[in-house]
C-alpha positions as CSV (number, residue, x, y, z in Angstrom):
1,M,-10.6,-47.1,87.5
2,R,-12.8,-44.1,86.5
3,P,-14.0,-41.8,89.3
4,A,-17.7,-42.6,88.4
5,A,-17.0,-46.3,88.7
6,R,-15.4,-45.8,92.1
7,T,-18.4,-43.8,93.2
8,W,-20.8,-46.5,92.2
9,Q,-18.6,-49.2,93.7
10,K,-18.5,-47.2,97.0
11,K,-22.3,-46.8,97.0
12,L,-23.0,-50.4,96.3
13,R,-20.6,-51.4,99.1
14,I,-22.4,-49.1,101.5
15,L,-25.7,-50.6,100.5
16,W,-24.4,-54.1,101.0
17,L,-22.9,-53.3,104.4
18,A,-26.1,-51.6,105.4
19,F,-28.0,-54.7,104.4
20,I,-25.8,-57.0,106.5
21,D,-25.6,-54.6,109.4
22,R,-27.4,-55.7,112.5
23,R,-28.8,-52.2,113.1
24,T,-30.8,-52.5,109.9
25,P,-34.4,-53.4,110.6
26,I,-35.5,-56.9,109.6
27,V,-38.5,-55.5,107.8
28,A,-36.2,-53.6,105.4
29,K,-34.1,-56.7,104.7
30,L,-37.2,-58.9,104.2
31,L,-38.8,-56.4,101.9
32,V,-35.8,-56.3,99.6
33,L,-35.5,-60.1,99.6
34,L,-39.2,-60.6,98.9
35,A,-39.2,-58.1,96.1
36,L,-36.2,-59.9,94.5
37,F,-37.9,-63.3,94.9
38,Y,-41.1,-61.9,93.4
39,G,-39.2,-60.5,90.4
40,L,-37.5,-63.8,89.8
41,S,-40.4,-66.1,90.4
42,P,-42.6,-67.4,87.6
43,I,-45.8,-66.4,89.5
44,D,-46.9,-62.8,88.9
45,A,-49.9,-60.7,89.6
46,I,-49.8,-59.5,86.0
47,P,-48.4,-62.2,83.6
48,D,-45.1,-61.3,82.0
49,F,-46.3,-62.5,78.5
50,L,-48.2,-59.3,78.2
51,P,-45.7,-57.0,76.5
52,F,-44.3,-54.2,78.7
53,I,-47.2,-54.3,81.2
54,G,-46.2,-57.6,82.6
55,Q,-42.8,-56.3,83.7
56,L,-44.2,-53.1,85.2
57,D,-45.5,-54.8,88.4
58,D,-42.1,-56.4,88.9
59,L,-40.3,-53.1,88.3
60,G,-42.7,-51.1,90.5
61,L,-42.4,-53.5,93.4
62,L,-38.6,-53.5,93.1
63,I,-38.4,-49.7,93.1
64,F,-40.7,-49.5,96.0
65,A,-38.6,-52.0,98.0
66,I,-35.3,-50.2,97.2
67,M,-36.8,-46.8,98.1
68,T,-38.2,-48.1,101.3
69,F,-34.9,-49.8,102.2
70,L,-33.0,-46.6,101.5
71,S,-35.3,-44.6,103.7
72,M,-35.2,-47.1,106.5
73,T,-31.4,-47.4,106.5
74,Q,-30.5,-43.7,106.1
75,S,-28.9,-43.4,109.5
76,V,-27.0,-46.7,109.2
77,R,-25.6,-45.7,105.8
78,Q,-24.6,-42.2,107.0
79,N,-22.8,-43.9,109.9
80,L,-21.0,-46.2,107.6
81,E,-19.9,-43.3,105.3
82,R,-18.6,-41.3,108.3
83,T,-16.6,-44.1,109.8
84,D,-14.7,-44.5,106.5
85,V,-15.2,-48.3,106.6
86,I,-16.0,-48.0,102.9
87,D,-12.5,-47.0,101.6
88,V,-12.5,-48.9,98.3
89,Q,-8.7,-49.0,98.3
90,K,-8.6,-51.2,101.4
91,Y,-10.6,-53.9,99.7
92,K,-8.4,-54.3,96.6
């Protein structure tokens, strides 16, 4: 596997473990879940049939949710990285 792919795999594993970690605030978890639900639901604030503009509200909300999740889980993610729980070779 390429080093870049390993890096992305490690980062995604850290995000998943941070999401399921009990130290992660419920608000952060709910925000991500609600943003995903909103992006997948047929009900939108701006209809998706409008070219490009209809997808901007979905994208903007998803980016906001991810950035907020990242900021709220920074200490959890750093702790997971330090404890070396994320060694990709262990999970193969």
